[in-house]
N, C-alpha and C positions, 0 to 999 in steps of 0.2 A: 413152306410146303414140306411134303414128307419125301425123305429118298429112302425107295424100297431097298432090302438086303437081298445078295444071292440072287437065286433064281425069281423074285417076286415083281411083280408090275402093279401101278398104282392107276385105275382107271376112274373117270369120269361117267357116271351112270348117264346113260342117254333114254330119257322117259318118252314112251311111245304116245300117241295122240290119244286123247280121251274120247275122241269122237270116230264112228265107224266113217266109211266111204259113203254110205247111203243118209248120214247126217244123224245117227241115233248115238246119244251120249251114254258111256258107259260107266257105271257107278264104281266106287273106289273098291267096293266090297266083291265085283265080278272082275276086276285087274288082275292079270298075272305079274308075278316078280318081273321087271325088266333083266333082259338077258344080253343086252349090248351096251357096251361103252367106248369113250374114247380113250387112250393110252396117254396119261400126262407124265408119266415117269416110269423109269424102267432100271432094276437094279442091274449090278455089273455081271451076273450069269453065274450059273454053278458051276464049282470047282469039279475037275475030272479026277481020275486016280493020279495024274502027272502033277496035278496043281494049278493045272492051265484052266482059265475061264471058258468055258463053253459060250458060242455066241447066242444071243437071244434071239426069237424068231418073229419078236415085234418091235415095232420103233414108236418113237413118241409121235402122236398125232393119227396112229392107225386106230380105225375103227374095228373093234372085234366083236365077236360072238364068245358066250363063257358058260359055263357049267351052271345049271340051275341053283345049287343052294352051295357054293362054292365061296371062299373069301372071308373076308372080314367087312361088313359096313362101317364106315366113318361117315360123318358131318361136319364140314367145315365151311363156316361163313355163309350158311344156308344150303350150300351145293353137297349133294351126295357123291361120296366115291366109295370104290371098293377097293382093297388090295389082296392080292390072289396071287397063287402060285403059277408060273408060266404053263404047267402041265394042266391047268384048268381053262388056258384059253383054247378054244375049241377051233377057231378060225379067223382069218381077216376078212373083212366085208369090204368089197371094192365097189 
């Protein structure tokens, strides 16, 4: 597994369903890029001016919403992941 550095997080991308609530299937070309994922690993946090680590706003297991075109895509063992900076995490989905 990958251990993110600094203020970065590793998320497993959560794919949305391919069918609408009315039963209509959405073709691959019409799908939007998913923007939510489950946090699977976090870095130690950013260093501030005093040399201390700032706490991360998310923890492993959180489901987050992230900025649309952020991060770097990874694929390991057939699963899609994304590594991104904590500043690209927009919110925690509860």
